[in-house]
N, C-alpha and C positions, 0 to 999 in steps of 0.2 A: 505493496501499499503505500502512495505518495505521500511526501511531507502534509497535513493540513490546516489552511487556517490564510489568511492572508492580512501581511503586517501591514502599517504604516508606513511603512522606510520607501525610503524616494529610486525610483529611477537609477540609473549614474552614464547605463552603457545605452550605446546606439540599439546595438543587440538587443537588448533587453526591453525595444519599446516596442509596447502593442498596438497603441494609440494614432498607426501611420504617421509618424508629424517628422516625421525625419527629414523633408526637405526645409520645412519652417527655421530645424536646431539647424541646419547649416547653413541658412540664409543669415540666420541670425550671428553665427560665430566669425565669418565672412566679411560683417560689415563688421561687428567688435575690434578683430583683428587689422581691419584696415582703414578703419572712417579717422575727422579728424582727431584731436583731444581737444580741449577736455570733450566728454559725452557723458550725457549720465540717461539709461537707459529702465524704460519701468515695461515688469512682470503684470500685467495685469489681472486677475479673472479669478472668481468666487470663491471662497473657500473649500479645499478639498480636490482642485481643479485641477491638477497637476502644474505650483509654477517650482516646490522645490525642487522637485522630475525634473522642470524642463531647464533648467538652471545647474542643478549635478550634473547632468548630461552634458550641455557646454561646455563649462570646465574641465571637463573630458575633452571632450576634442578641443581643445585651446590650451589647455597647463604646458605644451611644447613649446608653446607662441607665447603665452603671455609668462606675468608674475600673477599668478591670483590669490587672494585676499577674503576667504570665509568669513562671512560672520551673522550667526543665530541671535538673532536679539529676543527670542522669546525663549530661546537656553541662559541671557546675559541676566534678562528680568527675572528669573523664575529661582537662580541657584545664583547668582548675587546679588544679593535684598541688601546690602550691607552701606551696599554703592550705587553711587545713582549711573545710571540708564548712561547715559549719555560719556559722563568720563569712561566708564569700562569699555564703551565703543572706542577710546580715541586712544584709551592705554592697548587693548587690540590693534588695533594699527600701526602704533609707535612699536609694540613688540615684533610683527612680521615685515614691519619695514627696518628691523632695526639688521647694519650694518656691522658686517667680520671686526671692520677697526672701530674703536670709543672714538669719533668725532667730533667739534665743537656742534655736529647741527643734531645729534643724538644728547648732548645735552641743554641743552635748548630749547630740543622737545620736551625733555625729563621735566625742566625747570618749570614750565609754560604752563605746564599742566601740575605738578605742584602748587601750583598760586590757582590754576582752573577749580580745585578742585572743590574750592575753597565757594568761586560764585561762578561754576560753572552756567547753570542754568538762564541768569538774568544776562550775563556776557556776548553769548555765545549767541542765545535766541535773539540779540539786541540785535545781533550784528545778520543772524540770518530771516532776518524778520525783512526789516530796511534795505541790508545788502547793499548797504557804504559806510563811510565812515563812522567809527562814535565815536557823537558831540563832545564838546568838555564842557560838559555838565556834569558826573563823577564824580565822588569827592577819590582822597587821595588814594583810599580803596578800590574802588570802582577804575582807577583811572591802568592800576597793577593791573588787574583784570585788564584793560582793553587793551596793553601793552599784549601782553601774556596771547590774546587774541592775533594778532598780528605776527608776535616772533611767529608761535604756532603754525600759521600759515604757512610764510615762508618760513619754515625748516621742514613744515611735510614736504615742501614740491621740494629740499636740497635734497631730505631722506629719501623722496620718491628716484630722484633721477641716479646719488649714489646707490642705489639696491638695484634700479639697473641696469646701470653702466655697471655693477658687479657681478647680476646675472645673467647680464648680451641678453640682455629683452628690450624690447620698445618700447610698452607701456604695464602700465599698474588696473590690473580688473580687479577694481572691491565689489562682491555679491556681499549684500543686503538681504537676508531673507528673514520669512515669518512678520516684517511690518505693521498688517493687519492681524494679526492677534493681540498684538501688545492693545489694551486703550487708546481710544483714537488722537485721545491727546497726548498719551506719549506719547506715538506714533510720528505725531506732528513736532512734537520736541527733536528729537530726534534727527529729523528731516531737517530740521531746521541749525543743528551742528551742522549735520552733514554738509548744507547750504556754502560754508563756509570754505569748504574742499570740493565743490562741485565743478571749480572753474580753475583748479590746478594741471597744470603743464600731464601730459602722459600719461593721465588716468581716465581709468574706461569704470563708470560704476554701475551697477545692477540691482534694481529695488524691487522683489518681488513686495510689492502695495498694488490694492483696489484706491480705485480710484473715488469710491465712494467712504471711504475710510477717512481719506483727508480732507474731504469736505464735513465731515461727523466731528472732524479732528480740530478742525477750526472752530466750526462752532462752540463743540466743550472748551476750547482754549478763548476767546474774546467773546460767547457767548451766541443765547441764539439768535440775537439782534443783526446780525454778521446773514448776509446771504447767499447763497451760492459761488454768486457771480467772487466771492472774496477766495474761495476756495477753489475754484477753477483758476485766478490765477497765481495764487500759492504751486496749484499742482504742477503750470506751463511755464512756473520760471524757474521751477524747477528740473523736469522732464524734458529733456530734445526729442526723444524717440520712445514715446509710447504702444506696447503691444502688449493687442488680448490676447491670450490661452485664446486658442483655435479651435475648442468646445467643440462646436461648428463644424468642423470637420474630420474628428475622433470618428477612427475605426473598431466604432464597438463590435461590430460582429463578429471585428477579432478577438479583442478583446473579451469579450462575453468567449465567444465559444477557447479560450486560451485558459482562462478559468474553470469551464463543465471538463476542459481534457482532461486535466492536475488532478479532475475527481474522479477522472476511472468511466464517470459516466460517458458511454454511448449516446452521438453528437452527426444528426445528420442537416442537411436544413430545414425543416418542419419543424422538428425541437428546437433549433438558431433563433430560428422567428418568434416559436412562442413568448422562449424565453426574454428575448430580445423586447418585444411587444409589452409582455407584464411588466420590466423595467422600465420604459421611456412611459407608460401611465400613470406610473409606480414614481418610484425617487424615483428618476429621472435618472443623468448621461454624468453623473457628480465620481470620478473614479471615488474618491474615498467615501461617500453611499455604499455603492457595490459593493466595495470590501465587506464590511460590514456586512450586508446581504445575505454575499455569501458563508462570511464567517457564521454569523446568524443558521445559515443552511444547510452548513456542515455538522455542524451538533445537532441542531434539530430532528436529521437527518440519522446521524447511527442513532437515536433515540429513537425515531415514529420508525427503523424496517423494522423493530420488535411490538412495538406495537398497535401500528396499526400494519401489519403481516397479512394481515384480508387481501391487503387491495394490492393490484397487477405494482411490480417495482418502476418502471417507469413513472405509470401515472400515478402513483404515488409518493414521489417524487416534483411530479410537476408542480401536483394538485399542493402539496408541502409550498414548494414554492412563489407558487402564488397566494400563497393563502398570508405567506410572511409580510409579501410585499405589502398586502392587506393591512396587515399590523401597522407596520413601520409609517405608514402613509395616511391611511389613511381607516385609524382606531376608531372611531361613532360606527360606521359601515363595518366594520369587523366585529364588536361591538352586539351588534343588532343582530345582524345574521345570527352571530354562533347563539343567541339569546334564541330568537326565531329554529333555528334544529332544535333547542334542548325543547324546547313548549310543543315539537313534531309542526311547523306551523313550518318549515321554506320548502316552499315548489318551487319545478321549474319557473314557470309561471313569471315567479317571484323573481328570480334572478333574472331575468330577463327582461324583467320591468325595471328592475335597475339598472340595464347597460341605454336605454331609451328614456333622452334627457325633458322629451314631454312628460311624460308616466311622473319622471322625477318633478322634475319641476311646476307639476298639475295634482299631485297624489293620484293617478287615476289606477284602480287597478291593487294600489296599495294599501295591504295593512296596515295600521295605526298603528302596533308597533315597529315598522322599516321607515317609520316617516322622518327625512332626513332632515328638516328643517320643520319649522311652527307655522304656523300660516302667516302671520305679522312678522315672523324671520326676513328681511334680505339679503335673497340666495347672490354670490359669487357669485357668476354667469361661467365667468372660465372655471372653475372650482369646479364647478356642479360636471361643462364638459367633458374636463378632462380624469374626471371619479368615472362616468358613462364611459368614456373612453376605456377607462384598464377595467372594468365592468366586462365589455365584451370580450375586450381578452380574456378574462377573468373565463366567463361561460365558455368559450369554447375549445378549454383546457375543459374544463368538466364534460363536455357535448361528447364523448370520444367520437362515436359514429354519422357526428356533421350531422343529426339528422333534424335539430332544429327543435326536439320535445327532449330533454331530460328528459332518461330512466329512471325507473327506482331507484332499481344499478347504480346509476351513474352516481344518484341523489343522496345512497349510502354509504357511497363514496367516498362520498364530500362530506357529509355527516361524520365520518369516521375520522379525519384530518383532523375536521376540525370541533371531536371533541377533543380529540391528542392535544389540539395546537392550542385552545380554551386553557390547558394546564400550565404550561407553560406563560400564555401570554400576559404580560401588565397587568394588563386590564380587566377588572372584575366586572358580575350583574351588575348593570347598573342603574338600577333600584338601589344596591342592595350601598353599591361606590360614592352617591350624588354627593353624603358629607363630604369625604374625603376629595371630590370632587372639586366642590366647593373649597375646602381648604389651599388646596394646591391654588385655584387660581389665585385666594388670597394671597396667598409664598410668593406668583407669581406676578401682581401688583406690586403688595408691598418691596420686592428686590427690584422694580422694576426704578421706582421713589426713594429710596437709600441710592441706585448708582447713581443717577438726576443731578438730588444732594450732592453723592461727595465726589460726580464733576467737577461740580460748582463750588465746594468748598477745600477740594485740592491745588486751585490753581491763589489760594490767600495762606491758606493756611499747612496744607500736606498733604502724604499720604496714608488714607484713611485703611483700615482695616473690619474687613464688610464680613460678617458672621452672622449665618443662616446653622437650623440642630438641623440634625439625619432624620431626628425624627424627632415626634412630639412625648415629651416627658416631664414629670409633679405639672408647674403654672408657665412653663417651655412649650409655647403651641407649635406647629412644623411651620406654618407663616413667618411667625416670629422674626423682624432683623434686627439687628444692631449692627454698629458703625463708631469702631473706636479711633483714638492716636494721642501719643502720646508725646505729649512738649512740655521741655524747657521752660523758665521760667529766665527776665533778664536777668535776674537773680541767683540762678542755675537751679530753681528749685523743680523736679521733677515734678506733673500730675499727667491726668487719665482724662478726657474729654470724651465721654460717647457719650449715644445718643439713640434708645431703641421704637422701630415703630410694629405693636399693634394692636388686635382687633378684641375689641369684647370679648364677640360673638362671632356665628359661621352669617351674622343676618346684615354683621360691617360689613356691606359690599357696597 
């Protein structure tokens, strides 16, 4: 048996590319090694769309032609909590550019960095935003910091030149990964620091960041009164070449085929199309989400082969896969169908009805317990059409003989899988689970409020620690959220500032 499970480890070699994007990678590589400098390139895409993999493959392809530096902002933000992220980034650059011969440039870099540790956020972000000289309105300490920024920039350029001469390369390529996993305000803060160095000769910066993160970060940092044009202007000043991940061009069939083959499954074009349609109309073609889907499937497949042994193997696998797609994307629909199945009210007519937008929209022919929206509730038309498309693919899997009339045997096979899957689902009976669902909604709402408050206070006070309980305990409810920070007074006395957001009862929505 081959190894099971799919990790989130990025692809590093072109030979491992399952999406068929070699043409894009080769094009970017040629541009990076031959473009005028300075140059800043953004790799844009949603969470999990493959930005890190693309950057890793680019780095692997150009390693012998340039001097590469890799900085993972997420790792540094998690494991260097005692340091400012901007300072950690600068330290990383200095370490990677450190020449074998100890020289004046290195000493200037290190001296400037020591000064900047006192006020890196204030000094560097001022230069970053204005993009010009620092005006003479600083006190003595601020003047030292301003000079340190200027010295640091000059020393950085000298250090780049020394490293290129030593390595016999003509450019330094600096990869900055996972910017969009940071708090948006933090991401913008780091971009402000980067802006100081982005116009250094012989340097190419490649940033994994999404445009929406930048605009959100600018609003967090400067308030909601700042419009989208400010975020766009900030982004345009930094990025000379925006590159969007070619998700629409991914060879998804090949990706899914490779996964199915790895699981020792027999695959033909019909089976491949069935799996593709289920994925397309549920979780979508995001690589990270697809990996999670297949990991869940592999685990439940191992269990269900014993529990649902009466169902033919290939059918069992497809029914299980389709059910997991429903669980992960349309949990409310899944819960209603499971409940209907338990009550022996699930029919072929009902399932086919759920694939018809007109029937779902107007409740025609649907039993009351399978109505997906209340009469007063506004329907999201796009979501409804997508769900009905999924149900069409789902029914196609159940309907083995393609008669359009689901037989008792076909329904019984589905019910067996549904019964098994309900044991492993995070969803419970909707009537029993109503209180917990309300509590979870309050928890989500409270966290959103705290996050908004934290984003505003962080700019004036500092970084808060946000805490939510894993489970309800004593007087602590699952929906409670606390926010705290330790502060030193001007006289050096430490104290903790903390506030708690709670709801008196489940009805306090």
